[in-house]
C-alpha positions in Angstrom: 24.0 -24.5 -56.0 26.4 -23.9 -58.8 28.9 -26.6 -59.5 31.9 -27.4 -61.8 30.7 -27.5 -65.4 27.9 -25.0 -64.9 27.6 -21.8 -66.8 27.4 -18.6 -64.7 24.0 -17.0 -64.7 23.6 -13.7 -66.6 23.3 -10.8 -64.0 24.4 -7.2 -63.9 27.0 -6.0 -61.4 27.9 -2.5 -60.3 31.5 -1.1 -60.5 32.6 2.3 -59.6 35.6 3.3 -61.8 37.6 6.5 -62.4 35.2 7.1 -65.3 32.1 6.7 -63.1 29.6 4.0 -62.4 29.6 1.0 -64.8 27.2 -2.0 -64.9 29.1 -4.9 -66.4 27.2 -8.1 -67.0 28.3 -11.6 -66.5 29.0 -11.9 -70.2 31.1 -8.7 -70.2 33.3 -10.0 -67.4 33.6 -13.7 -68.2 32.9 -14.4 -72.0 36.0 -15.6 -73.8 38.2 -15.2 -70.7 39.8 -17.2 -68.0 38.9 -15.5 -64.7 39.6 -16.2 -61.0 36.6 -15.0 -59.0 36.7 -14.9 -55.3 33.9 -13.7 -52.9 34.0 -12.4 -49.4 31.2 -11.9 -46.9 32.0 -8.2 -46.7 34.4 -5.5 -47.6 36.5 -4.1 -44.7 35.7 -7.2 -42.5 38.7 -8.7 -40.6 39.6 -11.9 -42.5 38.6 -10.4 -45.8 40.9 -7.3 -45.3 43.7 -9.0 -43.4 44.1 -12.2 -45.4 41.8 -13.0 -48.3 42.2 -9.9 -50.5 45.9 -9.3 -49.6 46.7 -12.9 -50.8 45.3 -12.2 -54.2 47.0 -8.8 -54.4 50.4 -10.4 -53.5 50.0 -13.3 -56.0 48.2 -11.5 -58.8 51.2 -11.5 -61.2 51.8 -15.2 -60.6 48.1 -16.0 -61.1 48.0 -14.1 -64.3 51.1 -15.8 -65.5 49.1 -19.1 -65.4 46.9 -17.7 -68.2 44.3 -15.9 -66.1 43.0 -12.8 -67.8 41.3 -11.2 -64.8 41.0 -11.6 -61.0 37.7 -10.5 -59.7 36.6 -9.9 -56.1 32.9 -9.7 -55.4 30.8 -9.2 -52.3 27.2 -8.2 -51.3 28.2 -4.6 -50.9 27.5 -1.5 -52.9 30.0 -0.2 -55.6 31.0 2.7 -53.4 32.1 0.5 -50.5 33.9 -1.9 -52.9 35.8 1.0 -54.5 36.8 2.4 -51.1 38.0 -1.0 -50.0 40.0 -1.5 -53.2 41.6 1.9 -52.8 42.4 1.3 -49.1 44.1 -2.0 -50.1 46.0 -0.6 -53.2 44.4 -3.5 -55.1 45.1 -2.3 -58.6 45.4 -5.7 -60.1 42.0 -6.9 -58.9 38.6 -6.0 -60.5 35.9 -5.3 -57.9 32.3 -6.1 -58.7 29.6 -5.1 -56.3 26.6 -7.4 -56.0 24.6 -5.0 -53.8 21.2 -6.8 -54.1 22.9 -10.3 -53.9 21.3 -11.2 -57.3 24.5 -13.0 -58.5 25.0 -14.9 -55.2 21.3 -15.9 -55.0 21.4 -17.1 -58.6 24.5 -19.3 -57.9 23.1 -20.5 -54.5 26.0 -19.1 -52.4 24.4 -16.8 -50.0 24.2 -16.9 -46.2 22.0 -15.0 -43.8 23.9 -13.1 -41.2 21.0 -11.4 -39.5 22.0 -8.1 -37.8 25.6 -8.4 -39.0 24.6 -7.4 -42.5 21.6 -9.6 -43.7 22.1 -11.6 -46.8 25.8 -11.9 -47.7 28.0 -14.0 -49.9 29.6 -17.2 -48.7 33.4 -17.2 -48.9 34.5 -19.0 -52.0 36.9 -18.9 -55.0 36.3 -20.3 -58.5 38.0 -20.5 -61.8 35.7 -19.6 -64.7 36.6 -20.3 -68.3 34.5 -18.6 -70.9 31.7 -18.3 -68.4 31.8 -22.0 -67.3 33.0 -23.0 -63.8 36.1 -25.2 -64.0 37.1 -25.1 -60.3 34.9 -24.2 -57.2 36.2 -24.0 -53.7 33.6 -23.1 -51.1 34.6 -22.4 -47.5 32.6 -24.1 -44.7 31.2 -21.4 -42.3 33.7 -19.5 -40.3 36.7 -21.0 -42.2 39.4 -19.6 -44.5 41.3 -22.5 -46.1 40.2 -23.5 -49.6 39.6 -20.1 -51.2 43.0 -18.6 -50.4 45.0 -17.2 -53.3 47.8 -19.8 -52.7 45.4 -22.7 -53.1 43.9 -21.3 -56.3 47.4 -20.6 -57.7 48.5 -24.2 -57.0 45.3 -25.5 -58.7 46.0 -23.5 -61.9 
């Protein structure tokens, strides 16, 4: 499992933008930048839609004022679902990266098996990444939502 001090693995994400499908790599997103990355088990799911994402939307300006270049949300969903979720939440300050095959989450060791709920999904977590290296990592125990909240990450910055 990834830990503070580790460099993120090189993978390719999917991102549906106004200009069409993009496939940014880990280097494209994180190299030379300070990034807050948070992951949810699934777009449109209750805690993710009612609390996790809205916290980052509400605090985006304050987080960026702490020297953060980009706030990224990722999930093991396809890019079409991630774009629809972003649009439904008016999440213009957040970058949504789809990890449809869970390659990123498998590489960092933060998957969970949800069986019929959706199969392999991401665990809920938040991290701060500086130039591709993890400087803060808050992983939620199963069925909790405490340490990956936007308020907690803002306070840690």
